[in-house]
C-alpha positions, 0 to 999 in steps of 0.5 A: 727572445720573449717568454710569456706566462698567462694566469688568471683563468678559471670557472665563472658564471655567465655574466661574470668577469675575469682578468687574465694576466700575461707576464713577459720575460726580457728587456724588450717587452715594450717593443712588441705588439701584444695580443690575446687569442683563444681556442675552444675545443674542436675549433681553430685558435682565433684572435681576440684582441691586440695592443700596440707597443706603447698601448696607444691603440687597441683592436678587438674581435667583433665577438668581444668588442665592448666586453673585453679590454686589453691593456699593458704595463710596460714597466712591469712587463705585463699585459692584461685582458679584462673580460666582462659580461662573460658568455658560455661561448667565451669558454676556451683556452686563452693564449698571450702572444707577442709580435713585432711592432706594426699594424698590418694583419694583426688578427693573423696568428702568423703575425705573432712570434711568441706564445704562452702556454695558455690558461683555461677560461670556463663560463657556465650557463 
């Protein structure tokens, strides 16, 4: 069982930056693939980024590639999403998620077993 708590959301102007954090409970954090998803009003939850258990590999949605960076600190049970050059289209609730190790279909919500409650990110134009 893993419990996830996101933080770091807020209001930022276009072109600005935010860093989201996700704190995980449990002693098995380092065995999970971690991911970030987001959900804008009236839209489905969509994949943003994912990272392998060791942090050695990452994968991003095309819409955030080159602007967002996912990272993790297994010693502190934390995963981060550094968001730069934010655009109004990035406005959404951002969710942290944990899934089993493996690198198949990592963009699918069904590949993640545990979810946080979400943190709001609002980008003004």
